[in-house]
C-alpha positions in Angstrom: 81.6 260.5 -24.7 79.9 257.5 -23.9 82.8 255.9 -21.6 83.3 259.4 -19.9 82.3 260.0 -16.2 79.2 262.1 -15.3 80.2 265.7 -14.4 78.3 265.8 -11.4 80.2 262.6 -10.0 82.3 262.8 -7.1 85.9 261.3 -6.7 86.0 258.1 -4.8 89.7 257.2 -3.0 90.8 260.6 -4.6 90.3 259.7 -8.0 88.0 259.3 -11.0 85.5 256.4 -10.1 86.2 254.4 -13.0 89.6 254.4 -12.3 89.0 251.6 -9.5 88.8 249.3 -12.2 92.6 248.6 -13.9 93.0 250.1 -17.5 93.3 246.6 -19.2 90.1 245.6 -17.6 88.1 248.9 -18.6 89.1 248.9 -21.9 87.9 245.4 -22.7 84.6 246.2 -21.2 84.6 249.5 -23.4 85.2 247.0 -26.6 82.6 244.0 -25.2 79.2 243.9 -27.4 77.3 244.3 -23.9 78.6 247.4 -23.0 78.0 249.1 -26.8 74.5 247.5 -27.0 72.9 247.3 -23.4 74.8 250.1 -21.5 74.9 252.9 -24.2 73.0 256.0 -22.7 71.9 254.3 -19.6 70.4 256.0 -16.9 69.8 255.4 -13.1 65.9 254.5 -14.0 67.1 252.3 -16.7 70.1 250.5 -14.9 67.3 248.9 -12.5 65.8 247.1 -15.5 69.3 245.8 -16.6 70.0 244.7 -13.4 66.9 242.6 -12.7 67.9 240.6 -15.9 71.4 239.3 -14.1 71.6 235.8 -14.2 75.1 235.1 -12.9 78.1 237.1 -11.3 81.7 236.9 -12.5 84.6 239.2 -13.6 86.5 238.3 -16.7 86.8 234.9 -18.6 88.1 233.3 -21.7 91.6 233.9 -23.3 90.7 237.1 -24.8 89.6 238.5 -21.4 85.8 239.1 -22.0 83.9 240.7 -19.3 80.7 239.7 -17.6 77.3 241.5 -17.7 77.8 242.0 -14.0 81.2 243.6 -14.5 79.8 246.0 -17.0 77.0 247.1 -14.8 79.4 247.7 -11.9 81.8 249.9 -14.3 78.4 251.5 -15.6 77.3 252.5 -11.9 80.9 253.9 -11.3 80.0 256.0 -14.6 76.9 257.4 -13.7 77.3 257.3 -9.9 73.6 256.5 -8.9 72.2 257.7 -5.7 72.9 256.5 -2.3 69.4 255.4 -1.4 69.2 253.1 -4.9 72.3 251.3 -3.8 70.8 250.9 -0.4 67.6 249.9 -1.8 69.5 247.2 -4.1 70.9 245.6 -1.1 68.0 245.7 1.4 65.6 244.3 -1.1 65.3 240.3 -1.0 63.6 239.3 -4.2 66.3 239.4 -6.6 69.6 238.2 -5.1 71.9 239.2 -8.0 70.7 242.6 -8.0 71.7 242.3 -4.2 75.0 241.2 -5.1 75.5 243.9 -7.5 74.5 246.6 -4.9 76.9 245.0 -2.2 79.7 245.0 -4.4 79.1 248.6 -5.8 79.0 249.9 -1.9 82.2 247.8 -1.2 84.0 249.5 -3.9 82.7 253.1 -3.2 81.3 253.4 0.3 83.1 254.2 3.6 83.9 251.8 6.2 81.0 252.5 8.6 78.6 251.8 5.6 80.1 248.5 4.3 79.9 247.1 7.8 76.1 248.8 8.2 74.5 247.5 5.1 76.9 244.5 4.4 77.6 242.5 7.3 73.0 241.6 7.6 73.8 239.8 4.3 75.9 236.9 6.1 72.3 235.6 7.0 71.4 235.3 3.4 72.3 231.6 2.3 70.6 231.7 -1.2 72.7 230.1 -4.0 74.5 232.3 -6.8 75.9 231.3 -10.2 79.6 232.6 -10.7 81.4 232.3 -14.0 84.8 231.5 -13.5 88.0 232.4 -15.7 87.4 229.0 -18.0 83.9 230.4 -18.6 82.3 227.7 -16.5 79.9 228.1 -13.8 80.6 227.6 -10.0 78.2 227.3 -7.1 78.6 230.4 -4.4 76.6 231.4 -1.8 75.7 234.8 -0.8 77.1 234.8 2.6 80.2 233.3 0.7 80.4 236.2 -1.4 80.1 238.6 0.8 82.9 237.1 3.2 84.9 237.4 -0.2 84.6 241.3 -0.8 85.3 241.8 3.1 88.5 239.5 3.1 90.0 239.2 0.0 92.1 241.7 -1.9 90.9 241.0 -5.6 87.2 239.8 -6.5 85.9 239.5 -9.9 89.4 240.7 -11.0 88.8 244.1 -9.4 91.2 245.4 -6.6 89.1 246.5 -3.8 89.9 249.6 -1.6 91.3 248.8 1.9 89.0 249.2 4.8 89.4 250.0 8.3 89.3 247.0 10.8 86.4 246.7 12.7 88.3 246.8 15.9 89.6 250.2 15.6 86.2 251.5 14.8 84.8 249.8 18.1 87.3 251.2 19.9 86.6 254.9 18.6 82.8 254.2 19.5 82.0 254.6 15.7 80.7 251.4 15.6 78.9 248.6 18.0 80.2 245.3 18.6 78.8 242.6 16.5 76.6 240.2 18.0 76.9 236.8 16.2 73.7 235.1 15.1 75.6 231.7 16.8 75.7 233.0 20.2 72.3 231.4 21.4 73.3 228.3 19.8 76.5 228.3 22.0 74.3 228.9 25.0 72.2 226.1 24.3 74.7 223.7 23.9 76.6 225.0 27.3 73.4 224.0 28.9 72.9 220.9 27.6 76.3 219.8 27.9 76.7 216.1 29.1 77.6 215.7 33.4 81.2 215.4 34.0 83.0 211.8 33.6 82.8 209.5 36.8 85.7 209.3 39.2 88.7 207.3 38.9 87.7 204.7 41.4 84.5 203.7 39.5 86.5 203.3 36.4 88.7 201.0 38.0 85.6 199.0 39.5 84.4 198.9 35.9 87.4 197.4 34.4 87.5 194.8 37.1 84.1 193.6 36.0 85.0 193.3 32.9 88.0 191.4 33.3 86.4 188.8 35.5 83.9 188.3 32.8 86.5 187.5 30.3 88.1 185.0 32.4 84.8 183.1 33.1 84.2 183.1 29.3 87.8 181.4 28.9 87.2 178.9 31.2 83.7 178.0 29.6 85.3 177.8 26.2 88.1 175.4 27.5 85.9 173.2 29.0 84.0 172.7 25.9 87.1 171.9 23.9 88.1 169.3 26.4 85.0 167.7 26.2 85.1 167.7 22.4 88.9 166.1 22.4 87.8 163.4 24.8 85.1 162.5 22.8 86.8 162.3 19.6 89.4 160.2 21.0 87.1 157.6 22.2 86.3 156.8 18.6 88.0 154.7 16.1 90.2 156.4 13.1 87.9 154.7 10.6 84.4 156.1 12.2 86.2 159.3 12.4 87.1 159.4 8.9 83.2 158.2 8.1 81.8 161.2 10.0 84.3 163.9 8.3 83.4 162.5 4.9 79.7 162.5 5.9 79.8 166.2 7.4 81.8 167.6 4.1 79.2 166.0 2.0 76.2 167.7 4.0 78.1 170.9 3.8 78.5 170.9 0.3 74.6 170.2 -0.6 73.5 172.9 2.0 75.7 175.5 0.5 74.7 174.4 -3.1 70.9 174.6 -2.2 71.9 178.2 -0.3 73.4 179.4 -3.6 70.6 178.4 -6.0 68.1 179.8 -3.7 70.2 183.1 -3.5 70.3 183.3 -7.4 66.5 182.8 -7.8 65.7 185.5 -4.9 68.3 187.6 -6.6 67.0 187.2 -10.0 63.2 188.0 -8.7 64.3 191.0 -6.9 66.1 192.3 -9.8 63.0 192.2 -12.2 60.6 193.5 -9.4 63.1 196.5 -9.2 63.3 197.1 -12.7 59.4 197.1 -13.2 58.9 199.3 -10.3 61.7 201.7 -11.8 60.2 201.8 -15.0 56.8 202.7 -13.8 58.1 205.4 -11.4 60.0 206.9 -14.4 57.2 207.4 -16.4 55.1 208.8 -13.7 58.1 211.3 -12.8 58.2 212.4 -16.7 54.6 213.1 -16.8 54.8 215.0 -13.4 57.9 217.0 -14.3 56.1 217.8 -17.8 53.1 219.1 -15.8 55.3 221.3 -13.1 57.2 222.9 -15.9 54.3 224.0 -17.6 52.6 225.3 -14.0 55.9 226.7 -13.0 56.7 228.5 -16.2 53.6 230.3 -16.2 53.5 231.1 -12.6 56.9 232.5 -12.8 56.2 234.9 -15.6 53.5 236.5 -13.2 55.9 236.7 -10.5 58.9 238.2 -12.2 56.5 240.9 -13.6 54.8 241.8 -10.1 58.0 241.5 -8.2 59.8 243.8 -11.1 56.7 246.1 -10.7 57.2 246.2 -6.9 60.6 246.9 -7.2 60.1 249.8 -9.8 57.5 251.2 -7.3 59.5 251.5 -4.6 62.3 253.3 -6.8 59.7 255.6 -8.0 59.5 254.4 -11.5 56.6 253.5 -13.9 55.3 249.9 -13.9 56.6 247.6 -16.9 53.0 246.4 -17.9 50.1 247.5 -17.1 
């Protein structure tokens, strides 16, 4: 009895709504602990409370094919078939992102093509992060707009085969849907207006190349003159003097390199000690600030969650959770 569809439920795509999920996955959901404990005798009103407790999305995971709470709630919605107003409220509200993802996925499964394009395309502007549980059981980062794009483009999402949608172009041709206006059109127009002027003509480029070649030739001539002078001065000296000069220069260079290396090592050691002292002081300050912020955030989050849940329940006509 607990796994049967409600008598008043309408058939979707010509079949029982629960049959939109494959039999193997459906049986795994019926056997899981979350379905038996949390989804038993769940009504549309109590479904709101369970949706507010979602902390991630996903299909099945693990070698035993365990379903996620997100998938269990999707099957429960197919079973009890809540009103369209409740589903639209799930999608349009902005406070709970996982409630929005739940409503969007259910709308994609059961809604018409017009409803999907009407209610789900505005969610492309929602860039909030979502936690997605993969098949291994680990968590990945996913954004809301990416999730909406997946349920429009991919055939299988969260281990559920999605029904086919009528193409948007055909609906636009039949005047059943207005053409979509991209949010990037204004930015593209601004880019075109602020585009750089056209490139210079070929004559100007040739003149620039000539000037560059002239400057290069002059530099080469100067270098050759300085080299000739050095050669003449070196030839005028005797070989003994040359050797002595070379030895002196080598000794000077060695002494200079040694002094430089010593200075560098000293500076490095000093900088390291300073950086360590600074890092230690910063770490202490950060730890103190984190502890204070965590205490403040935990208290503030509790108050905000209670207020947000009561606000959503008030929109749906439900009693508040706490007085």
